[in-house]
N, C-alpha and C positions, 0 to 999 in steps of 0.2 A: 501591791499598791505603793505608789510613790508618795512618800510623806514629806518631801521637800516642798517648801513654799516657793512657788514661782512668783517672782515680783511682777507686779503690774505697774509699769512706769507711767507716770503722768508727765507729759511734756508741755511746758509752757514757756513763753518768752520771759527772759529775766526782768524786763520792764513790768510785766504782769506780776511776777513774784514780788518785786519791790512794792507795787501798788497794794497787793494783798497784805504785806507786812505793815505798811504804813496805815492802811485802813484798820487793821486789827489793833494797832497801837492807839490810833485815834479813838476807836470804840472804847477801849479800856480806859483811856483818859477821860472820856465823857462820862463813863459810869463809875469813875473813881476806883478803877481797878488797881492791881498791884503795880507799883512803880518799877520794879525790877523787870517785869514782862514788857512794860511800855518801853523802857530803856533798851532792852535787848532787841526788841522788834525794830525800833528806830535805828539802832546800830547795825543790825543785819541789812536793813534797807539801804543804809549808807554804803555798806560794802558793795552791795549789788549795783547801786547807782554809780559808784566810783569805777567798778569794773566796766560797766556799760560806757561810761564817758571815755574811758581809755580805749575800748574797742571801736568806738565811733569817732574818736578824735575830737571829742566835744569837751566843753567845760561844764561840769555839773552845777557849780554854785556861783555863777557870775552875778546873780541879782540879789542874793540874800543880804549882802552888805548894804544895799540900797534901802532896805527896810529897817534894819536894826541900828541902834545907836552904837558908836564905836565904844568898845569896852575900855575901862581904865587900864593902865599898864599892868597892874597886878592881876586884874580880872582877865587880861589877855592870856597870861600864862596859865591861869586856872582853866580857861576855855580850851587851851591846847591839851591840858591834862584830861579833859573830858572826852577825848577821842574815843568813840564807841568801840572801835576795833581793838584798842589797847586797854580799855577800862578794866575788864574782868581779868585780863592777863596780869595787871598790877595788883589786883585784889587777891590773887592767889597767895600772896605773902602774908595775908592777915586772916583772922578768923571771922571778921565782920566785913560787910560792905558799907560804904558810905555813898549814897545815891542822892544827888541834888535834884529836888523837884524842878527848880528853875532851869537847870542845865538839861534835864530830861525833856522838858517842854521845848526849849530852844533847839535841842537836837531833833526833835520831832518836827518842829516848824521848818528847820533846815532841810530835812528829808522831803517834806511836802514841796518846798520850793525847788529842790533839785529835781524831783519827779516832774514837776510842771515844766522845768526847763528842758528835760530830756524826752518827755513823752510827746507823741504826736498830738494828743489832746492836751494842750497847754493848761486848760482849766482844771485838770485833774479829775476829781469826782465831786459830787455834791457833798460827800462827807468831808473831803479835804477842804473844800471851800468853807464849809461850816466851821471846821476846826480853826482855820485862819481867822475868821471873823470873831469867834469866841475868844481865841487866844489874844487877839488885838483888844477886845473889850476888857479882858482880865488883866492884861499886862501892857497897857498902853504906854507906860513909862519906858518900856524897852524899845519902842519904835521911834524913829526920827519923826520930826514934825511933818505933817501932811503925807505920811506914808500911806494912809488909807483915806485921803481926802475925798476921792470919788465915792468910796464905800461909805464914808461917814455921812456924806450928803444924802445918799440913797437911804441909809438907815434912819437918819434923822427925819426924813420925810415920812417913811412908812412905820417907823418904830420910835419909841422913846428910849434913848440911850441909857438913861438912868434906870429905866425899867429893865432893860436887857442885862445890866450889871447885877440886878437883884435876882435874876433867874438862876436856878441851879444849872449846872452843866446839862443834866439830862432834860430839864424843862426847856432849856435853850435848844437842844437837839430836837426835841419834839416839835417846838415851834417852827424851827427852820426847815426840818425835813419831814415833819409829820409822821415820824416813826418811833418805835420803841425798841427795835431790835436791829442787829447789824444787817439783816437781809432787807430791812426797810419795808 
């Protein structure tokens, strides 16, 4: 009897792999999961999206800067130091990790925007769209004025923005998607 394990390979497009990583990170973000997993999933998606952009001769992140306020000069250098591919490489030199919740969220937002730019379905997924809305509600100070003007008009007609801010992330997710699990 042959006791060697024969690998059963799963073949999927890299864009689908990035989508799965992003959606897993978003799910963890909504349920207040561990920040290290959120960060590493977003960083892994970043690497895949950068690879795809290179293969396709495309630019992964042309639109993100249009939504976010320009960082101050000292924040710009901090942003560069938050490069997901290099973060844990630098962390090897210490016994502890320092993970910024704000930079993790921005990194995840960036991955969502890059996915939308590279994927055939520019809207991404309902989970990605819900994340962008909630992120905008929670961190509106990070966005340029009128970044979500159309969305704000739609939300203000159907919902009370002050009430949305009061919802927990999971209640927000339930209200927008009507689900309580990642499978929906």
